[in-house]
Backbone atoms as SQL, in Angstrom:
CREATE TABLE atoms (id INTEGER PRIMARY KEY, chain TEXT, resi INTEGER, resn TEXT, atom TEXT, x REAL, y REAL, z REAL);
INSERT INTO atoms VALUES
  (1, 'A', 1, 'UNK', 'N', -11.699, -2.209, 15.668),
  (2, 'A', 1, 'UNK', 'CA', -11.349, -1.424, 16.723),
  (3, 'A', 1, 'UNK', 'C', -12.828, -1.226, 17.311),
  (4, 'A', 2, 'UNK', 'N', -12.896, -1.707, 18.730),
  (5, 'A', 2, 'UNK', 'CA', -14.240, -1.449, 19.260),
  (6, 'A', 2, 'UNK', 'C', -14.256, 0.030, 19.632),
  (7, 'A', 3, 'UNK', 'N', -15.271, 0.255, 19.883),
  (8, 'A', 3, 'UNK', 'CA', -15.731, 2.162, 20.174),
  (9, 'A', 3, 'UNK', 'C', -15.068, 2.559, 21.246),
  (10, 'A', 4, 'UNK', 'N', -15.096, 1.682, 22.465),
  (11, 'A', 4, 'UNK', 'CA', -14.420, 1.683, 23.747),
  (12, 'A', 4, 'UNK', 'C', -12.748, 2.050, 23.468),
  (13, 'A', 5, 'UNK', 'N', -12.239, 1.638, 22.509),
  (14, 'A', 5, 'UNK', 'CA', -10.996, 1.905, 22.208),
  (15, 'A', 5, 'UNK', 'C', -10.709, 3.289, 21.444),
  (16, 'A', 6, 'UNK', 'N', -11.299, 3.383, 20.086),
  (17, 'A', 6, 'UNK', 'CA', -11.476, 4.481, 19.412),
  (18, 'A', 6, 'UNK', 'C', -11.725, 5.753, 19.959),
  (19, 'A', 7, 'UNK', 'N', -12.628, 5.861, 20.839),
  (20, 'A', 7, 'UNK', 'CA', -12.985, 6.897, 21.550),
  (21, 'A', 7, 'UNK', 'C', -11.942, 7.830, 22.206),
  (22, 'A', 8, 'UNK', 'N', -10.865, 7.105, 22.800),
  (23, 'A', 8, 'UNK', 'CA', -9.795, 7.728, 23.464),
  (24, 'A', 8, 'UNK', 'C', -8.939, 8.233, 22.252),
  (25, 'A', 9, 'UNK', 'N', -8.854, 7.817, 21.450),
  (26, 'A', 9, 'UNK', 'CA', -8.060, 8.230, 19.954),
  (27, 'A', 9, 'UNK', 'C', -8.805, 9.375, 19.888),
  (28, 'A', 10, 'UNK', 'N', -10.225, 9.723, 19.802),
  (29, 'A', 10, 'UNK', 'CA', -10.916, 10.481, 18.888),
  (30, 'A', 10, 'UNK', 'C', -10.896, 11.639, 19.807),
  (31, 'A', 11, 'UNK', 'N', -10.960, 11.603, 21.390),
  (32, 'A', 11, 'UNK', 'CA', -11.137, 12.527, 22.080),
  (33, 'A', 11, 'UNK', 'C', -9.306, 13.174, 22.304),
  (34, 'A', 12, 'UNK', 'N', -8.352, 12.322, 22.410),
  (35, 'A', 12, 'UNK', 'CA', -7.156, 12.802, 22.096),
  (36, 'A', 12, 'UNK', 'C', -6.989, 13.665, 20.865),
  (37, 'A', 13, 'UNK', 'N', -7.692, 13.356, 20.028),
  (38, 'A', 13, 'UNK', 'CA', -7.407, 14.144, 18.432),
  (39, 'A', 13, 'UNK', 'C', -8.137, 15.374, 18.810),
  (40, 'A', 14, 'UNK', 'N', -9.088, 15.588, 19.471),
  (41, 'A', 14, 'UNK', 'CA', -9.803, 16.860, 19.956),
  (42, 'A', 14, 'UNK', 'C', -9.092, 17.515, 20.807),
  (43, 'A', 15, 'UNK', 'N', -8.517, 16.765, 21.464),
  (44, 'A', 15, 'UNK', 'CA', -7.843, 17.899, 22.548),
  (45, 'A', 15, 'UNK', 'C', -6.546, 18.508, 22.227),
  (46, 'A', 16, 'UNK', 'N', -6.139, 17.530, 21.131),
  (47, 'A', 16, 'UNK', 'CA', -5.068, 18.477, 20.387),
  (48, 'A', 16, 'UNK', 'C', -5.288, 19.770, 19.754),
  (49, 'A', 17, 'UNK', 'N', -6.720, 19.583, 19.091),
  (50, 'A', 17, 'UNK', 'CA', -6.850, 20.871, 18.335),
  (51, 'A', 17, 'UNK', 'C', -7.384, 21.999, 19.447),
  (52, 'A', 18, 'UNK', 'N', -7.891, 21.689, 20.637),
  (53, 'A', 18, 'UNK', 'CA', -8.282, 22.629, 21.446),
  (54, 'A', 18, 'UNK', 'C', -7.012, 23.414, 22.133),
  (55, 'A', 19, 'UNK', 'N', -6.171, 22.479, 21.923),
  (56, 'A', 19, 'UNK', 'CA', -4.923, 23.131, 22.722),
  (57, 'A', 19, 'UNK', 'C', -3.887, 23.826, 21.522),
  (58, 'A', 20, 'UNK', 'N', -4.325, 23.724, 20.660),
  (59, 'A', 20, 'UNK', 'CA', -3.409, 24.093, 19.479),
  (60, 'A', 20, 'UNK', 'C', -3.522, 25.958, 19.414),
  (61, 'A', 21, 'UNK', 'N', -2.454, 26.447, 18.753),
  (62, 'A', 21, 'UNK', 'CA', -2.499, 27.962, 18.603),
  (63, 'A', 21, 'UNK', 'C', -3.576, 28.401, 17.731),
  (64, 'A', 22, 'UNK', 'N', -3.890, 29.922, 18.297),
  (65, 'A', 22, 'UNK', 'CA', -5.209, 30.298, 17.114),
  (66, 'A', 22, 'UNK', 'C', -4.894, 30.275, 15.627),
  (67, 'A', 23, 'UNK', 'N', -3.570, 30.591, 15.313),
  (68, 'A', 23, 'UNK', 'CA', -3.351, 30.256, 13.892),
  (69, 'A', 23, 'UNK', 'C', -3.220, 28.621, 13.454),
  (70, 'A', 24, 'UNK', 'N', -2.624, 28.048, 14.168),
  (71, 'A', 24, 'UNK', 'CA', -2.936, 26.688, 13.639),
  (72, 'A', 24, 'UNK', 'C', -4.358, 26.146, 14.061),
  (73, 'A', 25, 'UNK', 'N', -5.190, 26.731, 14.802),
  (74, 'A', 25, 'UNK', 'CA', -6.305, 25.994, 14.868),
  (75, 'A', 25, 'UNK', 'C', -7.074, 26.374, 13.822),
  (76, 'A', 26, 'UNK', 'N', -7.113, 27.485, 12.812),
  (77, 'A', 26, 'UNK', 'CA', -7.992, 27.857, 11.809),
  (78, 'A', 26, 'UNK', 'C', -7.396, 26.569, 10.718),
  (79, 'A', 27, 'UNK', 'N', -6.570, 26.222, 10.484),
  (80, 'A', 27, 'UNK', 'CA', -5.937, 25.434, 9.650),
  (81, 'A', 27, 'UNK', 'C', -6.600, 23.942, 10.130),
  (82, 'A', 28, 'UNK', 'N', -6.319, 23.658, 11.083),
  (83, 'A', 28, 'UNK', 'CA', -7.067, 22.232, 11.818),
  (84, 'A', 28, 'UNK', 'C', -8.443, 22.160, 11.586),
  (85, 'A', 29, 'UNK', 'N', -9.117, 23.269, 11.774),
  (86, 'A', 29, 'UNK', 'CA', -10.506, 23.298, 11.884),
  (87, 'A', 29, 'UNK', 'C', -11.153, 23.144, 10.444),
  (88, 'A', 30, 'UNK', 'N', -10.278, 23.635, 9.608),
  (89, 'A', 30, 'UNK', 'CA', -10.765, 23.429, 8.114),
  (90, 'A', 30, 'UNK', 'C', -10.622, 22.244, 7.598),
  (91, 'A', 31, 'UNK', 'N', -9.460, 21.527, 7.796),
  (92, 'A', 31, 'UNK', 'CA', -9.278, 20.181, 7.515),
  (93, 'A', 31, 'UNK', 'C', -10.371, 19.371, 8.428),
  (94, 'A', 32, 'UNK', 'N', -10.615, 19.427, 9.439),
  (95, 'A', 32, 'UNK', 'CA', -11.651, 18.640, 10.281),
  (96, 'A', 32, 'UNK', 'C', -13.322, 18.643, 9.833),
  (97, 'A', 33, 'UNK', 'N', -13.339, 20.037, 9.142),
  (98, 'A', 33, 'UNK', 'CA', -14.530, 20.103, 8.646),
  (99, 'A', 33, 'UNK', 'C', -14.893, 19.590, 7.258),
  (100, 'A', 34, 'UNK', 'N', -13.814, 19.286, 6.722),
  (101, 'A', 34, 'UNK', 'CA', -13.670, 18.871, 5.495),
  (102, 'A', 34, 'UNK', 'C', -14.104, 17.209, 5.476),
  (103, 'A', 35, 'UNK', 'N', -13.125, 16.854, 6.814),
  (104, 'A', 35, 'UNK', 'CA', -13.519, 15.296, 7.043),
  (105, 'A', 35, 'UNK', 'C', -14.488, 14.886, 7.491),
  (106, 'A', 36, 'UNK', 'N', -15.358, 16.139, 8.309),
  (107, 'A', 36, 'UNK', 'CA', -16.664, 15.541, 8.807),
  (108, 'A', 36, 'UNK', 'C', -17.630, 15.444, 7.718),
  (109, 'A', 37, 'UNK', 'N', -17.334, 16.192, 6.754),
  (110, 'A', 37, 'UNK', 'CA', -18.327, 16.338, 5.618),
  (111, 'A', 37, 'UNK', 'C', -18.339, 15.148, 4.999),
  (112, 'A', 38, 'UNK', 'N', -17.282, 14.814, 4.731),
  (113, 'A', 38, 'UNK', 'CA', -17.098, 13.267, 3.994),
  (114, 'A', 38, 'UNK', 'C', -17.432, 12.202, 4.628),
  (115, 'A', 39, 'UNK', 'N', -16.844, 12.031, 6.047),
  (116, 'A', 39, 'UNK', 'CA', -17.562, 11.094, 6.941),
  (117, 'A', 39, 'UNK', 'C', -19.320, 11.157, 6.741),
  (118, 'A', 40, 'UNK', 'N', -19.724, 12.400, 6.605),
  (119, 'A', 40, 'UNK', 'CA', -21.406, 12.300, 6.868),
  (120, 'A', 40, 'UNK', 'C', -21.607, 11.552, 5.279),
  (121, 'A', 41, 'UNK', 'N', -20.974, 11.990, 4.413),
  (122, 'A', 41, 'UNK', 'CA', -21.394, 11.328, 3.274),
  (123, 'A', 41, 'UNK', 'C', -20.696, 9.629, 3.014),
  (124, 'A', 42, 'UNK', 'N', -20.117, 9.377, 3.654),
  (125, 'A', 42, 'UNK', 'CA', -19.744, 7.645, 3.558),
  (126, 'A', 42, 'UNK', 'C', -20.691, 7.160, 4.483),
  (127, 'A', 43, 'UNK', 'N', -21.165, 7.872, 6.150),
  (128, 'A', 43, 'UNK', 'CA', -21.938, 6.903, 6.892),
  (129, 'A', 43, 'UNK', 'C', -23.240, 7.560, 6.906),
  (130, 'A', 44, 'UNK', 'N', -23.735, 8.627, 6.059),
  (131, 'A', 44, 'UNK', 'CA', -24.925, 8.838, 6.475),
  (132, 'A', 44, 'UNK', 'C', -25.358, 9.580, 7.449),
  (133, 'A', 45, 'UNK', 'N', -26.594, 10.058, 7.919),
  (134, 'A', 45, 'UNK', 'CA', -26.965, 10.971, 8.896),
  (135, 'A', 45, 'UNK', 'C', -27.654, 10.653, 9.889),
  (136, 'A', 46, 'UNK', 'N', -27.924, 9.161, 10.009),
  (137, 'A', 46, 'UNK', 'CA', -28.367, 8.453, 11.085),
  (138, 'A', 46, 'UNK', 'C', -27.356, 7.005, 11.041),
  (139, 'A', 47, 'UNK', 'N', -26.441, 7.078, 12.286),
  (140, 'A', 47, 'UNK', 'CA', -25.695, 5.794, 12.607),
  (141, 'A', 47, 'UNK', 'C', -25.343, 5.815, 14.152),
  (142, 'A', 48, 'UNK', 'N', -24.986, 4.679, 14.314),
  (143, 'A', 48, 'UNK', 'CA', -24.640, 4.611, 15.609),
  (144, 'A', 48, 'UNK', 'C', -23.217, 4.444, 16.242),
  (145, 'A', 49, 'UNK', 'N', -22.850, 4.591, 17.368),
  (146, 'A', 49, 'UNK', 'CA', -21.122, 4.888, 17.700),
  (147, 'A', 49, 'UNK', 'C', -20.464, 3.695, 17.582),
  (148, 'A', 50, 'UNK', 'N', -21.129, 2.561, 17.154),
  (149, 'A', 50, 'UNK', 'CA', -20.460, 1.205, 16.741),
  (150, 'A', 50, 'UNK', 'C', -20.397, 1.375, 15.229),
  (151, 'A', 51, 'UNK', 'N', -21.195, 1.820, 14.573),
  (152, 'A', 51, 'UNK', 'CA', -21.059, 1.920, 12.998),
  (153, 'A', 51, 'UNK', 'C', -19.886, 2.966, 12.965),
  (154, 'A', 52, 'UNK', 'N', -19.913, 3.844, 13.520),
  (155, 'A', 52, 'UNK', 'CA', -18.785, 5.060, 13.607),
  (156, 'A', 52, 'UNK', 'C', -17.173, 4.135, 13.646),
  (157, 'A', 53, 'UNK', 'N', -17.244, 3.547, 14.744),
  (158, 'A', 53, 'UNK', 'CA', -15.842, 2.876, 15.185),
  (159, 'A', 53, 'UNK', 'C', -15.886, 1.957, 13.844),
  (160, 'A', 54, 'UNK', 'N', -16.681, 1.159, 13.610),
  (161, 'A', 54, 'UNK', 'CA', -16.386, 0.204, 12.143),
  (162, 'A', 54, 'UNK', 'C', -15.705, 1.099, 11.019),
  (163, 'A', 55, 'UNK', 'N', -16.718, 2.198, 10.896),
  (164, 'A', 55, 'UNK', 'CA', -16.215, 2.901, 9.820),
  (165, 'A', 55, 'UNK', 'C', -14.385, 3.270, 10.034),
  (166, 'A', 56, 'UNK', 'N', -14.033, 3.459, 10.912),
  (167, 'A', 56, 'UNK', 'CA', -12.699, 3.918, 11.299),
  (168, 'A', 56, 'UNK', 'C', -11.971, 2.949, 11.605),
  (169, 'A', 57, 'UNK', 'N', -12.418, 1.481, 11.897),
  (170, 'A', 57, 'UNK', 'CA', -11.570, 0.594, 11.579),
  (171, 'A', 57, 'UNK', 'C', -11.540, -0.068, 10.421),
  (172, 'A', 58, 'UNK', 'N', -11.927, 0.398, 9.357),
  (173, 'A', 58, 'UNK', 'CA', -11.671, 0.056, 7.824),
  (174, 'A', 58, 'UNK', 'C', -10.641, 0.680, 7.271),
  (175, 'A', 59, 'UNK', 'N', -10.042, 1.930, 7.776),
  (176, 'A', 59, 'UNK', 'CA', -8.889, 2.606, 7.570),
  (177, 'A', 59, 'UNK', 'C', -9.351, 4.032, 7.114),
  (178, 'A', 60, 'UNK', 'N', -8.338, 4.943, 7.384),
  (179, 'A', 60, 'UNK', 'CA', -8.639, 6.225, 7.050),
  (180, 'A', 60, 'UNK', 'C', -7.768, 7.049, 6.071),
  (181, 'A', 61, 'UNK', 'N', -7.161, 6.247, 5.309),
  (182, 'A', 61, 'UNK', 'CA', -5.949, 6.554, 4.388),
  (183, 'A', 61, 'UNK', 'C', -6.642, 7.536, 3.710),
  (184, 'A', 62, 'UNK', 'N', -7.846, 7.735, 3.375),
  (185, 'A', 62, 'UNK', 'CA', -8.386, 8.546, 2.412),
  (186, 'A', 62, 'UNK', 'C', -8.307, 9.976, 3.263),
  (187, 'A', 63, 'UNK', 'N', -8.304, 10.159, 4.329),
  (188, 'A', 63, 'UNK', 'CA', -8.250, 11.460, 5.073),
  (189, 'A', 63, 'UNK', 'C', -7.055, 12.100, 5.003),
  (190, 'A', 64, 'UNK', 'N', -5.900, 11.487, 4.347),
  (191, 'A', 64, 'UNK', 'CA', -4.743, 12.580, 4.219),
  (192, 'A', 64, 'UNK', 'C', -4.737, 13.398, 2.881),
  (193, 'A', 65, 'UNK', 'N', -5.783, 12.646, 1.730),
  (194, 'A', 65, 'UNK', 'CA', -5.870, 13.062, 0.642),
  (195, 'A', 65, 'UNK', 'C', -6.493, 14.407, 0.846),
  (196, 'A', 66, 'UNK', 'N', -7.665, 14.538, 1.889),
  (197, 'A', 66, 'UNK', 'CA', -8.697, 15.344, 2.010),
  (198, 'A', 66, 'UNK', 'C', -7.804, 16.616, 2.767),
  (199, 'A', 67, 'UNK', 'N', -6.956, 15.965, 3.813),
  (200, 'A', 67, 'UNK', 'CA', -5.988, 17.163, 4.565),
  (201, 'A', 67, 'UNK', 'C', -5.046, 18.077, 3.483),
  (202, 'A', 68, 'UNK', 'N', -4.499, 17.139, 2.709),
  (203, 'A', 68, 'UNK', 'CA', -3.441, 17.766, 1.809),
  (204, 'A', 68, 'UNK', 'C', -4.003, 18.754, 0.898),
  (205, 'A', 69, 'UNK', 'N', -5.606, 18.316, 0.346),
  (206, 'A', 69, 'UNK', 'CA', -6.112, 19.155, -0.555),
  (207, 'A', 69, 'UNK', 'C', -6.679, 20.475, -0.017),
  (208, 'A', 70, 'UNK', 'N', -7.146, 20.348, 1.481),
  (209, 'A', 70, 'UNK', 'CA', -7.680, 21.322, 2.324),
  (210, 'A', 70, 'UNK', 'C', -6.719, 22.413, 2.648),
  (211, 'A', 71, 'UNK', 'N', -5.547, 22.267, 3.169),
  (212, 'A', 71, 'UNK', 'CA', -4.373, 22.831, 3.787),
  (213, 'A', 71, 'UNK', 'C', -3.037, 22.232, 3.003),
  (214, 'A', 72, 'UNK', 'N', -3.153, 22.463, 1.464),
  (215, 'A', 72, 'UNK', 'CA', -1.765, 21.910, 0.968),
  (216, 'A', 72, 'UNK', 'C', -0.394, 23.052, 1.654),
  (217, 'A', 73, 'UNK', 'N', -0.577, 23.888, 1.925),
  (218, 'A', 73, 'UNK', 'CA', 0.757, 24.516, 2.489),
  (219, 'A', 73, 'UNK', 'C', 1.185, 24.412, 4.036),
  (220, 'A', 74, 'UNK', 'N', 0.159, 23.498, 4.996),
  (221, 'A', 74, 'UNK', 'CA', 0.372, 23.355, 6.022),
  (222, 'A', 74, 'UNK', 'C', 0.381, 21.716, 6.428),
  (223, 'A', 75, 'UNK', 'N', 1.499, 21.275, 6.308),
  (224, 'A', 75, 'UNK', 'CA', 1.695, 19.535, 6.229),
  (225, 'A', 75, 'UNK', 'C', 1.340, 19.261, 7.600),
  (226, 'A', 76, 'UNK', 'N', 1.898, 20.227, 8.887),
  (227, 'A', 76, 'UNK', 'CA', 1.614, 19.673, 10.253),
  (228, 'A', 76, 'UNK', 'C', -0.040, 19.766, 10.322),
  (229, 'A', 77, 'UNK', 'N', -0.896, 20.321, 9.432),
  (230, 'A', 77, 'UNK', 'CA', -2.328, 20.126, 9.686),
  (231, 'A', 77, 'UNK', 'C', -2.922, 18.596, 8.821),
  (232, 'A', 78, 'UNK', 'N', -1.885, 17.555, 8.722),
  (233, 'A', 78, 'UNK', 'CA', -2.338, 16.460, 8.099),
  (234, 'A', 78, 'UNK', 'C', -2.250, 15.378, 9.000),
  (235, 'A', 79, 'UNK', 'N', -1.770, 15.523, 10.128),
  (236, 'A', 79, 'UNK', 'CA', -1.439, 14.940, 11.335),
  (237, 'A', 79, 'UNK', 'C', -2.617, 13.869, 11.556),
  (238, 'A', 80, 'UNK', 'N', -3.092, 12.879, 10.608),
  (239, 'A', 80, 'UNK', 'CA', -4.194, 11.993, 11.203),
  (240, 'A', 80, 'UNK', 'C', -4.548, 11.875, 12.469),
  (241, 'A', 81, 'UNK', 'N', -3.532, 11.788, 13.200),
  (242, 'A', 81, 'UNK', 'CA', -3.730, 11.465, 14.892),
  (243, 'A', 81, 'UNK', 'C', -4.662, 12.798, 15.529),
  (244, 'A', 82, 'UNK', 'N', -4.536, 13.755, 14.732),
  (245, 'A', 82, 'UNK', 'CA', -5.392, 15.037, 15.011),
  (246, 'A', 82, 'UNK', 'C', -6.107, 15.203, 14.766),
  (247, 'A', 83, 'UNK', 'N', -6.441, 15.474, 13.096),
  (248, 'A', 83, 'UNK', 'CA', -7.612, 15.721, 12.481),
  (249, 'A', 83, 'UNK', 'C', -8.457, 14.753, 12.027),
  (250, 'A', 84, 'UNK', 'N', -8.063, 13.650, 11.703),
  (251, 'A', 84, 'UNK', 'CA', -8.820, 12.350, 11.540),
  (252, 'A', 84, 'UNK', 'C', -9.380, 11.874, 12.726),
  (253, 'A', 85, 'UNK', 'N', -8.514, 11.953, 14.027),
  (254, 'A', 85, 'UNK', 'CA', -9.412, 11.622, 15.163),
  (255, 'A', 85, 'UNK', 'C', -10.281, 12.609, 15.546),
  (256, 'A', 86, 'UNK', 'N', -9.959, 13.627, 15.551),
  (257, 'A', 86, 'UNK', 'CA', -11.103, 14.826, 16.014),
  (258, 'A', 86, 'UNK', 'C', -12.201, 14.969, 15.214),
  (259, 'A', 87, 'UNK', 'N', -12.258, 14.765, 13.913),
  (260, 'A', 87, 'UNK', 'CA', -13.602, 14.382, 13.097),
  (261, 'A', 87, 'UNK', 'C', -14.409, 13.322, 13.159),
  (262, 'A', 88, 'UNK', 'N', -13.818, 12.152, 13.690),
  (263, 'A', 88, 'UNK', 'CA', -14.366, 11.091, 13.993),
  (264, 'A', 88, 'UNK', 'C', -15.399, 11.549, 15.563),
  (265, 'A', 89, 'UNK', 'N', -14.512, 12.545, 16.313),
  (266, 'A', 89, 'UNK', 'CA', -14.987, 12.381, 17.419),
  (267, 'A', 89, 'UNK', 'C', -16.313, 13.813, 17.423),
  (268, 'A', 90, 'UNK', 'N', -16.051, 14.632, 16.659),
  (269, 'A', 90, 'UNK', 'CA', -17.080, 15.293, 16.059),
  (270, 'A', 90, 'UNK', 'C', -18.231, 14.870, 15.616),
  (271, 'A', 91, 'UNK', 'N', -17.944, 13.774, 14.821),
  (272, 'A', 91, 'UNK', 'CA', -19.371, 13.070, 14.427),
  (273, 'A', 91, 'UNK', 'C', -19.906, 12.289, 15.030),
  (274, 'A', 92, 'UNK', 'N', -19.196, 11.677, 16.228),
  (275, 'A', 92, 'UNK', 'CA', -19.696, 10.814, 17.445),
  (276, 'A', 92, 'UNK', 'C', -20.958, 11.658, 18.119),
  (277, 'A', 93, 'UNK', 'N', -20.727, 12.735, 17.953),
  (278, 'A', 93, 'UNK', 'CA', -21.845, 13.529, 18.629),
  (279, 'A', 93, 'UNK', 'C', -23.133, 13.513, 18.075),
  (280, 'A', 94, 'UNK', 'N', -22.925, 12.983, 16.831),
  (281, 'A', 94, 'UNK', 'CA', -24.231, 13.055, 16.168),
  (282, 'A', 94, 'UNK', 'C', -24.805, 11.528, 16.243),
  (283, 'A', 95, 'UNK', 'N', -24.222, 10.859, 16.652),
  (284, 'A', 95, 'UNK', 'CA', -24.338, 9.323, 16.492),
  (285, 'A', 95, 'UNK', 'C', -26.072, 9.164, 17.196),
  (286, 'A', 96, 'UNK', 'N', -26.551, 8.186, 16.843),
  (287, 'A', 96, 'UNK', 'CA', -28.025, 8.081, 17.606),
  (288, 'A', 96, 'UNK', 'C', -27.822, 7.539, 18.987),
  (289, 'A', 97, 'UNK', 'N', -26.780, 6.974, 19.389),
  (290, 'A', 97, 'UNK', 'CA', -27.116, 6.289, 20.854),
  (291, 'A', 97, 'UNK', 'C', -25.732, 7.131, 21.667),
  (292, 'A', 98, 'UNK', 'N', -25.518, 8.315, 21.182),
  (293, 'A', 98, 'UNK', 'CA', -24.255, 9.061, 22.204),
  (294, 'A', 98, 'UNK', 'C', -24.936, 10.312, 22.531),
  (295, 'A', 99, 'UNK', 'N', -25.048, 10.692, 23.540),
  (296, 'A', 99, 'UNK', 'CA', -25.312, 11.974, 24.432),
  (297, 'A', 99, 'UNK', 'C', -24.664, 12.238, 25.661),
  (298, 'A', 100, 'UNK', 'N', -24.519, 13.681, 25.823),
  (299, 'A', 100, 'UNK', 'CA', -23.555, 13.927, 26.894),
  (300, 'A', 100, 'UNK', 'C', -22.471, 13.334, 27.220),
  (301, 'A', 101, 'UNK', 'N', -21.630, 13.185, 26.066),
  (302, 'A', 101, 'UNK', 'CA', -20.444, 12.658, 26.387),
  (303, 'A', 101, 'UNK', 'C', -20.405, 11.189, 26.603),
  (304, 'A', 102, 'UNK', 'N', -21.467, 10.564, 26.869),
  (305, 'A', 102, 'UNK', 'CA', -21.141, 8.856, 26.602),
  (306, 'A', 102, 'UNK', 'C', -22.401, 8.332, 25.879),
  (307, 'A', 103, 'UNK', 'N', -22.318, 6.990, 25.763),
  (308, 'A', 103, 'UNK', 'CA', -23.225, 6.302, 24.780),
  (309, 'A', 103, 'UNK', 'C', -24.255, 5.933, 25.903),
  (310, 'A', 104, 'UNK', 'N', -25.291, 6.032, 25.212),
  (311, 'A', 104, 'UNK', 'CA', -26.812, 5.632, 25.657),
  (312, 'A', 104, 'UNK', 'C', -26.970, 4.162, 25.397),
  (313, 'A', 105, 'UNK', 'N', -27.754, 3.533, 26.385),
  (314, 'A', 105, 'UNK', 'CA', -28.123, 2.153, 26.286),
  (315, 'A', 105, 'UNK', 'C', -29.202, 2.034, 26.274),
  (316, 'A', 106, 'UNK', 'N', -30.269, 1.133, 25.693),
  (317, 'A', 106, 'UNK', 'CA', -31.657, 0.758, 25.513),
  (318, 'A', 106, 'UNK', 'C', -31.859, 0.180, 27.025);
């Protein structure tokens, strides 16, 4: 999936977290934080937006295991269209070619 397509999903996931009730938000943020930690382990600290999109395209099944472990009693927090996409969006902010809500080009 190219970056231009993935970012729409990622932003939508973050928006759903932003719109969650305060009680839901706590569980969702715990899951997203755990997913971001795993993303950092998988991709490293220096990466591009395209590399992040490539990782997303390789599959995100591993995210469900983490979500279930972090929020075992809150199955609504396992929705990958929310937590996984929000985690990738949060990671995107650290991409070397992304700033101010857009990609930077040389």
